[in-house]
C-alpha positions in Angstrom: 132.0 41.1 184.5 129.8 42.6 181.8 127.7 44.4 184.4 130.8 45.6 186.2 132.3 46.9 182.9 129.1 48.7 182.1 129.1 50.3 185.5 132.7 51.5 185.1 132.6 55.0 183.5 135.0 55.9 180.8 137.5 58.8 181.0 135.4 60.8 178.5 132.3 60.5 180.6 134.2 61.6 183.7 135.6 64.6 181.9 132.1 65.5 180.6 130.7 65.3 184.1 133.5 67.6 185.4 132.9 70.2 182.7 129.2 70.0 183.3 129.6 70.5 187.0 132.0 73.5 186.4 129.6 75.1 183.9 126.7 74.7 186.4 128.9 76.3 189.1 129.7 79.3 186.9 126.1 79.8 186.0 125.1 79.6 189.7 127.7 82.2 190.5 126.5 84.5 187.8 122.9 84.1 189.0 123.7 84.5 192.7 126.1 87.4 192.2 124.6 90.6 193.4 124.4 93.5 190.9 127.7 95.4 190.9 127.4 99.0 192.0 129.3 101.6 190.1 131.9 103.2 192.2 132.3 107.0 192.0 134.7 108.4 189.4 136.8 110.0 192.2 137.5 106.6 193.9 138.4 105.1 190.5 140.8 108.0 189.8 142.4 107.5 193.2 142.9 103.8 192.6 144.5 104.6 189.3 146.7 107.1 191.0 147.9 104.8 193.7 151.6 104.3 193.7 153.8 101.8 195.6 156.0 103.1 198.2 159.4 101.8 199.4 157.7 99.4 201.8 155.8 96.5 200.4 152.1 96.7 200.8 152.2 100.4 201.4 150.2 102.4 198.9 150.3 106.2 198.6 147.2 107.6 196.9 148.0 110.4 194.5 144.9 112.4 193.6 146.8 114.5 191.1 149.7 112.5 189.6 152.2 114.9 188.2 153.9 113.9 184.9 157.6 114.1 184.4 159.1 117.5 183.9 160.8 116.5 180.6 158.1 114.2 179.2 154.9 116.1 179.1 152.2 114.3 177.3 149.9 116.4 175.1 146.4 116.8 176.3 143.9 114.4 174.9 141.6 115.6 172.1 137.9 115.8 172.8 135.8 113.0 171.4 134.1 115.4 169.0 137.5 116.4 167.6 139.0 113.1 166.4 141.9 112.8 164.1 141.2 112.7 160.4 142.2 109.7 158.4 143.0 109.6 154.7 140.4 106.9 154.1 137.6 105.4 156.2 137.7 101.6 156.4 134.3 100.9 158.0 135.7 97.8 159.8 134.0 98.2 163.1 130.6 99.5 164.2 132.2 102.4 166.0 134.1 103.5 162.8 130.9 103.1 160.8 128.9 105.2 163.3 131.5 107.9 163.4 132.0 107.8 159.6 128.3 108.1 158.9 128.0 111.1 161.3 131.0 112.8 159.7 129.6 112.0 156.2 126.2 113.5 157.0 127.9 116.7 158.3 130.1 116.8 155.2 127.1 116.3 152.9 125.5 119.4 154.5 128.7 121.4 154.0 129.0 120.1 150.4 125.5 121.1 149.6 125.9 124.6 151.0 129.2 125.1 149.2 127.7 124.0 145.9 124.7 126.4 146.3 126.9 129.3 147.4 129.5 128.9 144.6 126.7 128.9 142.0 125.5 132.3 143.2 128.7 134.0 142.0 127.4 133.7 138.5 124.0 134.7 137.1 122.4 133.2 134.0 121.8 136.8 132.8 125.5 137.4 132.5 125.9 135.2 129.5 123.0 136.8 127.6 124.2 140.2 128.6 127.7 139.6 127.2 126.3 137.8 124.1 124.0 140.6 123.2 126.6 143.2 123.6 129.0 141.2 121.5 126.4 140.8 118.7 125.8 144.6 118.8 129.3 145.9 118.8 131.4 143.0 117.4 129.6 140.7 114.9 127.0 143.1 113.5 127.9 144.9 110.3 126.4 148.2 109.3 126.2 149.6 105.7 128.5 152.6 105.2 127.9 153.1 101.5 126.3 151.1 98.7 127.9 147.6 98.7 130.2 148.7 101.5 129.7 147.5 105.1 131.7 148.0 108.3 132.2 145.4 111.1 134.5 145.2 114.0 135.7 141.7 113.1 136.7 142.8 109.6 139.0 145.6 110.8 142.4 145.2 109.0 144.1 148.7 109.1 143.9 151.9 111.0 141.5 153.6 108.6 139.0 150.7 109.2 139.2 151.4 112.9 138.3 155.0 112.4 135.4 154.0 110.1 134.2 151.5 112.7 134.1 154.2 115.4 132.3 156.7 113.2 129.8 154.5 111.3 129.2 151.6 113.6 130.2 152.2 117.3 128.6 155.7 117.8 125.5 154.7 115.8 125.0 151.6 118.0 125.8 153.4 121.2 123.6 156.5 120.6 120.6 154.7 119.2 116.9 155.7 119.5 116.4 156.8 123.1 112.9 158.2 122.8 110.9 155.0 123.0 109.7 155.9 126.5 108.0 159.0 125.1 104.3 158.7 124.3 102.1 161.2 122.6 99.1 162.4 124.5 95.7 163.3 123.1 96.9 166.8 122.0 99.9 165.3 120.2 102.5 166.6 122.7 105.2 164.2 123.7 105.5 163.3 127.4 108.2 161.4 129.2 107.2 158.3 131.2 109.4 159.5 134.0 107.2 162.5 134.4 107.1 166.0 133.0 106.6 167.2 129.4 110.3 167.9 128.7 112.5 164.9 128.3 115.4 164.5 130.6 118.3 164.7 128.1 121.1 163.6 130.4 119.3 160.5 131.5 118.2 159.5 128.0 121.7 160.1 126.7 123.1 157.8 129.3 120.7 155.0 128.5 121.6 152.1 126.2 119.2 149.5 124.8 116.4 151.1 126.9 117.3 149.1 130.0 121.0 149.8 130.6 122.6 152.9 132.1 126.1 154.2 131.1 128.4 154.7 134.0 130.0 157.8 132.6 130.8 158.5 128.9 133.1 156.2 126.9 136.9 156.7 126.8 139.6 156.2 124.1 143.0 155.0 125.3 146.2 154.6 123.3 149.5 152.8 124.2 152.6 153.9 122.3 156.3 152.9 122.1 159.2 155.3 121.7 161.1 155.9 118.5 164.1 153.7 117.8 167.1 154.1 115.5 166.8 152.3 112.1 169.5 150.2 110.4 168.1 151.0 107.0 168.0 154.8 107.3 168.0 155.5 103.6 164.4 154.0 103.4 162.9 154.8 106.9 163.7 157.8 109.1 162.7 155.9 112.3 161.7 152.3 113.5 159.4 151.2 116.2 159.8 148.0 118.2 157.2 145.7 119.6 155.6 146.7 122.9 157.4 146.2 126.2 157.7 148.3 129.3 161.2 149.3 128.4 160.3 150.9 125.1 157.0 152.4 126.2 156.5 156.1 125.5 155.5 158.1 128.6 155.5 161.7 127.5 153.2 164.2 129.2 150.9 164.5 126.2 150.4 163.3 122.7 148.6 165.6 120.2 146.4 167.1 122.9 145.7 163.9 124.9 147.1 163.6 128.4 149.2 160.6 129.5 147.9 158.8 132.6 149.5 156.0 134.5 147.7 152.8 135.3 146.8 154.1 138.7 145.6 157.5 137.5 143.5 155.8 134.7 142.2 153.2 137.3 143.1 150.5 134.8 144.3 147.0 135.3 146.8 144.8 133.4 145.4 142.7 130.6 146.6 140.1 128.0 146.2 140.4 124.3 147.2 138.2 121.4 150.7 139.6 121.2 151.7 141.2 124.5 150.9 141.9 128.2 150.0 145.5 128.9 150.4 146.9 132.4 150.1 150.6 131.8 147.7 153.4 131.4 148.3 155.4 128.2 147.1 158.5 126.5 143.3 159.1 127.0 140.6 161.0 125.3 137.2 161.3 127.1 134.1 161.3 125.0 130.7 162.7 126.0 127.0 161.6 126.1 126.4 163.8 123.0 126.6 161.9 119.6 127.5 165.0 117.6 130.3 166.1 120.0 131.7 162.5 119.8 131.7 162.6 116.0 133.6 165.8 115.9 136.2 164.5 118.3 136.8 161.3 116.4 137.0 163.2 113.0 139.5 165.5 114.6 141.6 162.6 115.9 141.5 161.1 112.4 142.6 164.4 110.8 145.6 164.9 113.1 146.7 161.3 112.8 146.3 160.5 116.5 147.2 156.9 115.7 150.5 156.5 113.9 153.5 154.1 113.5 154.3 154.4 117.2 150.9 153.1 118.3 150.7 149.6 119.5 147.2 149.5 121.0 144.1 151.6 120.9 140.9 150.7 122.7 137.5 152.2 123.4 136.0 151.3 126.8 132.7 152.0 128.5 130.7 150.5 131.4 127.0 149.6 131.7 124.7 148.9 134.6 121.4 146.9 134.3 119.0 147.8 137.1 116.7 144.8 136.3 119.3 142.2 136.8 121.7 144.2 139.1 124.7 143.5 136.9 127.6 145.7 136.0 129.3 145.2 132.6 132.7 146.4 131.4 133.2 146.6 127.6 136.6 147.0 125.9 136.9 147.0 122.1 140.6 146.7 121.4 142.6 147.3 118.2 146.1 145.9 118.6 148.6 147.2 116.1 151.7 145.1 115.9 155.0 146.2 114.3 153.9 144.8 110.9 151.3 147.5 110.6 148.0 145.5 110.5 145.2 145.7 113.1 144.1 142.8 115.3 140.6 143.4 116.6 139.7 141.9 120.0 136.8 142.4 122.3 136.5 141.9 126.1 133.3 141.8 128.1 133.2 141.2 131.8 130.2 141.2 134.1 130.0 141.6 137.9 127.0 141.2 140.3 126.1 144.2 142.3 125.2 142.4 145.5 127.5 140.5 147.8 127.0 138.2 150.7 126.0 141.1 153.0 123.7 143.0 150.6 121.8 140.1 149.0 118.1 141.0 149.0 117.1 137.3 149.2 116.9 136.3 152.9 117.3 132.6 152.0 120.7 133.3 150.5 121.7 135.3 153.6 120.7 132.3 155.8 122.8 130.0 153.6 125.8 132.3 153.9 125.5 132.4 157.7 125.2 128.6 158.1 128.0 128.0 155.7 130.4 130.3 157.6 129.4 128.7 160.9 130.4 125.3 159.4 133.7 126.9 158.2 134.4 128.1 161.8 133.6 124.5 163.0 136.1 123.0 160.6 138.7 125.7 161.5 138.4 124.8 165.2 138.9 121.1 164.3 141.9 121.9 162.1 143.6 124.1 164.7 143.1 121.5 167.4 144.6 118.7 165.3 147.6 120.9 164.3 148.2 121.6 168.0 148.0 118.0 169.0 149.9 116.3 166.2 152.5 118.9 165.4 153.4 120.7 162.2 155.3 118.0 160.4 153.0 115.1 161.3 149.9 117.1 160.5 150.9 117.9 156.9 151.8 114.3 156.0 148.1 113.7 155.4 146.7 114.6 152.0 143.4 115.7 153.6 145.2 118.1 156.0 147.0 119.7 153.0 143.6 120.0 151.3 142.1 121.7 154.3 144.9 124.2 154.3 143.8 125.3 150.8 140.0 125.2 151.6 139.8 127.3 154.7 142.0 130.2 153.5 139.9 130.4 150.3 136.8 130.7 152.4 138.2 133.5 154.5 139.5 135.3 151.4 136.0 135.1 149.9 134.7 136.7 153.1 137.2 139.5 152.8 136.4 140.1 149.1 132.7 140.4 149.9 133.4 143.0 152.5 135.5 145.0 150.0 132.9 144.4 147.2 130.2 146.0 149.3 132.2 149.1 150.0 133.5 149.4 146.4 130.0 149.2 144.8 128.6 151.8 147.2 131.5 154.1 146.3 131.1 153.5 142.6 127.4 154.3 142.7 127.8 157.5 144.7 130.6 158.6 142.4 128.5 157.9 139.2 125.7 160.1 140.7 128.0 163.0 141.4 130.4 163.1 138.4 129.8 162.8 134.7 133.1 161.4 133.7 134.2 157.9 132.8 133.8 155.6 135.8 136.3 152.7 135.7 135.3 149.3 137.1 138.4 147.6 136.0 139.7 146.9 139.5 136.2 145.5 140.5 136.2 143.3 137.4 139.8 142.1 138.0 139.2 141.2 141.6 135.9 139.6 140.8 137.6 137.3 138.3 140.0 136.2 141.0 137.1 135.7 143.4 135.2 133.6 140.9 138.3 131.5 140.2 138.7 131.0 144.0 135.2 129.8 144.4 135.6 127.5 141.4 138.7 126.0 143.0 136.9 125.8 146.3 134.0 123.8 144.8 136.5 121.5 143.1 138.4 120.8 146.3 135.3 120.2 148.4 134.1 117.6 145.9 137.6 116.0 145.9 137.1 115.5 149.7 134.3 113.1 148.8 136.9 110.5 148.0 137.5 110.1 151.7 134.2 108.3 152.0 134.6 106.3 148.8 135.7 103.1 150.7 132.1 102.1 151.5 132.3 99.6 148.6 135.0 97.0 147.9 135.1 97.9 144.2 135.7 101.6 145.0 138.5 100.6 147.4 140.1 98.5 144.7 139.9 101.5 142.3 141.6 103.9 144.8 144.2 101.2 145.7 145.0 100.7 142.0 145.7 104.4 141.5 147.9 104.6 144.6 149.9 101.5 143.6 150.5 102.5 140.0 151.3 106.2 140.8 155.1 105.7 140.6 154.9 103.8 137.3 152.6 106.5 135.9 155.0 109.2 137.0 157.8 107.6 135.1 155.6 107.1 132.1 154.5 110.7 132.2 158.1 111.8 132.0 158.6 109.8 128.8 155.2 110.9 127.4 156.0 114.6 128.2 159.3 114.4 126.3 157.6 113.0 123.2 154.8 115.6 123.6 157.1 118.6 123.7 159.2 117.3 120.8 156.2 117.1 118.5 154.9 120.5 119.7 158.2 122.2 119.0 158.4 120.4 115.6 154.9 121.5 114.6 155.7 125.1 115.7 158.8 125.2 113.5 157.2 123.4 110.5 153.8 125.0 110.4 153.8 128.0 112.7 153.8 130.6 109.9 150.9 129.1 108.0 148.8 127.0 110.4 146.6 128.9 113.0 147.0 125.9 115.5 150.8 126.1 115.6 151.6 129.9 115.8 152.9 129.7 119.4 154.3 127.0 121.6 151.3 127.0 124.0 148.8 126.7 121.1 151.0 124.0 119.6 150.9 121.9 122.8 147.1 122.3 123.0 146.9 121.2 119.4 148.8 118.0 120.4 146.1 117.2 123.0 143.4 117.9 120.5 145.0 115.5 118.0 144.7 112.7 120.6 141.0 113.5 121.0 140.4 113.6 117.2 139.8 117.4 117.1 142.2 118.4 114.4 142.3 120.1 111.0 144.5 117.9 108.8 143.9 119.8 105.6 145.7 122.9 106.9 148.8 120.7 107.7 148.7 119.2 104.2 148.4 122.7 102.7 151.4 124.0 104.8 153.7 121.2 103.6 152.5 118.4 101.3 155.6 116.2 102.1 156.4 116.7 105.7 152.8 117.3 106.9 151.5 113.8 106.4 154.7 112.2 107.8 154.4 114.4 110.9 150.7 113.5 111.4 151.1 109.7 110.8 154.2 109.3 113.1 152.5 111.2 115.9 149.4 109.1 115.7 151.3 105.8 115.6 153.7 106.8 118.4 151.3 108.5 120.8 147.9 107.1 120.1 148.8 103.4 119.4 151.9 102.9 121.5 152.0 105.3 124.5 148.3 105.3 125.3 148.3 101.5 125.3 151.3 101.4 127.6 149.4 103.8 129.9 146.4 101.5 129.9 148.6 98.4 130.5 150.1 100.0 133.6 146.7 100.6 135.1 145.4 97.2 134.1 148.4 95.4 135.6 148.0 97.2 138.9 144.2 96.5 138.9 144.8 92.8 138.3 147.3 92.7 141.2 144.8 94.4 143.5 141.9 92.3 142.4 143.8 89.0 143.0 145.2 90.2 146.4 143.6 89.4 149.7 144.6 92.6 151.6 141.4 94.4 150.9 138.8 93.4 153.5 135.0 93.9 153.4 133.4 96.7 155.3 130.8 96.6 158.0 128.8 99.5 156.5 126.1 97.3 154.8 125.5 95.1 157.8 125.4 98.2 160.1 123.0 100.0 158.0 120.9 96.8 157.6 120.7 96.3 161.3 119.7 99.9 161.9 117.0 99.8 159.3 115.6 96.5 160.5 115.7 97.8 164.1 113.8 100.9 163.0 111.2 98.8 161.1 110.8 96.4 164.1 110.4 99.4 166.4 107.7 100.8 164.2 106.0 97.4 163.9 106.0 97.0 167.7 104.5 100.5 168.1 101.8 99.7 165.6 101.1 96.3 167.2 101.0 97.9 170.7 98.5 100.5 169.5 96.4 97.8 167.8 96.4 95.7 171.0 95.3 98.7 173.1 92.5 99.3 170.6 91.4 95.6 170.7 91.6 95.6 174.5 89.4 98.7 174.7 86.9 97.1 172.4 86.8 93.9 174.6 86.3 96.0 177.7 83.3 97.6 176.1 81.8 94.2 175.0 82.4 92.6 178.5 79.1 91.4 180.1 78.0 93.4 183.2 78.3 91.3 186.4 75.2 89.8 187.9 73.1 91.2 190.8 74.6 88.7 193.3 78.2 89.4 192.4 77.8 93.1 191.8 79.4 95.2 194.6 77.0 97.3 196.7 77.1 101.1 196.1 77.0 101.6 199.8 80.4 99.9 200.4 83.6 101.7 200.8 85.8 102.6 197.9 88.5 100.1 198.8 85.9 97.3 199.1 84.5 98.2 195.7 87.9 98.1 194.1 88.5 94.7 195.7 85.2 93.4 194.5 85.7 94.7 190.9 89.2 93.3 190.9 87.7 89.8 191.3 86.2 90.0 187.8 89.5 91.1 186.2 91.7 88.2 185.1 95.3 88.5 186.2 97.7 89.7 183.6 99.6 86.7 182.1 103.2 86.8 180.9 103.8 85.4 177.6 106.6 82.9 176.7 107.2 81.7 180.3 107.6 78.2 181.6 105.5 76.8 184.5 108.4 77.3 187.0 108.9 80.9 185.9 105.2 81.6 186.2 105.2 80.3 189.8 108.3 82.3 190.5 106.7 85.6 189.4 103.4 84.8 191.1 105.2 84.2 194.4 107.2 87.4 194.1 105.9 90.2 196.4 104.9 93.5 195.0 106.8 96.0 197.2 110.4 96.8 196.4 112.1 95.8 199.7 110.4 92.4 200.0 111.1 91.8 196.3 114.9 92.3 196.9 114.8 90.0 199.9 112.8 87.4 197.9 115.3 87.4 195.1 118.3 87.0 197.5 116.6 84.1 199.2 115.8 82.5 195.9 119.4 82.8 194.8 120.7 81.4 198.1 118.3 78.5 197.7 119.4 77.8 194.2 123.0 78.1 195.3 122.5 75.5 198.0 120.8 73.1 195.6 123.6 73.4 193.1 126.2 72.9 195.8 124.5 69.7 196.9 124.3 68.5 193.4 128.0 69.4 192.9 129.0 67.5 196.0 127.0 64.5 195.0 128.6 64.6 191.5 132.1 64.9 193.0 131.5 61.9 195.2 130.4 59.8 192.2 133.4 61.0 190.3 135.7 60.0 193.2 134.2 56.6 193.5 134.5 56.0 189.7 138.2 57.1 189.8 138.9 54.8 192.7 137.4 51.9 190.8 139.4 52.7 187.6 142.8 53.1 189.4 142.1 50.1 191.7 141.5 47.8 188.7 144.6 49.2 187.0 146.7 48.4 190.1 145.4 44.8 190.2 
């Protein structure tokens, strides 16, 4: 009985034999299966287009299946133009590969954008403006003993006249004979050639290196006379400036009125008003004496009176060494109170544009940059066509692209206009000796520089698309998106408190404190108080009782309460995101690691292969020459010599092969046709052997099952 029980197989062993036999059968079928041949794409398309007819089994091949008339599917986008996503997840190798390729292209575009946006400004612009400001604004000249005159110290109209006479003209018409050197006979010669100095050229030069684009110009803006309520003290009253009360007579005491277009001026802001007009103008000359006589005459006839609201002197410079234009405006704003508020404006513009830059490297950068812009434009148009207008603008990145691409094309249009405008300005300055206005050029250049600054900012913002390469960065962006609604509600409450304190500070300290004289300055002061940049002494001097209460309540409410609520909202969202499990890891690190290890392994194999070839060549050189008996005769045929020398060469051995595999490869014929037939025969032989084993195993299994069920029946 014991032996019989041992011979009876269990159900587990039977199942194992069945699974083993099935696995062997599958392996044999995989080995014996002939290699599948790829069918042509036409046949595959025909098979996909086959359609069942009314009769069963009848198939009607449709080479060109026509879609429904009312349901036309949009054409598929090319692989190169894939739909953008708000955030790359790096979850699969395909996403990682596409994301890395897109990231590399974007890095090139980001680098080019950063380099090109930096070219709109030159480091010489700051020094040019700073030097001009020191000369005309901050420097004071002695008028009389213990009496000095400076632009920043102008208080009344008489000070403005004194500045023009004793400071401005002296600084503008300085020593212009430094380029004249005495020869051996003591005669003065000009470095430009000739014994007589070129008076016009020297009169137009400023600081030896700058050229005046026309003589300076005085401009006055006036308001019309109004009726006074206190007529027994004043015969007339004059309101603050506005376009409704501006005086536009044909002339004023010999000076002609010009509109903003005729004066080639642009609107500008001052401390008190916004001026969008021309005014009454007086053109000066290159001669210092003539200019002095004109200013004395204007002072004598009281050219500036109670109706004047603004007077400015303006001139333009060009520096050939740095190729920079500069517009200088020295403004004396006269409010209705009668005092003078001095202000200075300096603006600089580069001469060259994208098309006229003398550096070929910069030109190459511009060309490549605009080619990439065209590439992104094609992608954006294709996505807009495929997804539709509404669905396209639901993505933040698509909205961002709608700001980026128009800015790039507007920059191109500006550079075309800039090239034409500069050429016209230079030719006009060579032909005419009048004031050459570059206000329009400076105004549009400011807009252009602001556009390029916004462009650089938005391009760097697009970098957040690729920020999900790390789990910590994903948590940070997820935290901001989750707490955005709470922050919006908090911002409303914070804004209410902010405006309340700004208005309160304006009403309490606006007349005495320089940081609260307007609502805009007052709101900026509130932000500065949060950062600690604040002058508390002036508040205390304005009101010793209310000032400290205002300051303490603002700090307690905003700094200690509202800011802590702001941080608590963010920390709560971050804790929820940190403890959640919806953020998955990325495959970026593993993908990059596999690619790097693969590249290192490939280099290692290449080096090892080269080293093996070198060692093999050295071994061939050190191999002993065959003996006289075994050496092939020189009189034999070439084929016999090859066969004879082949006897001394050891057959190439395959590494990491078993004995059966070695016999298999040794028995394999060398020609291609016999090799295929040999492989088929080997597969058939293996298939027959496995079938025999399977049949034997199935017989054993049947016998064991009969024994088990027979004993169970007994």
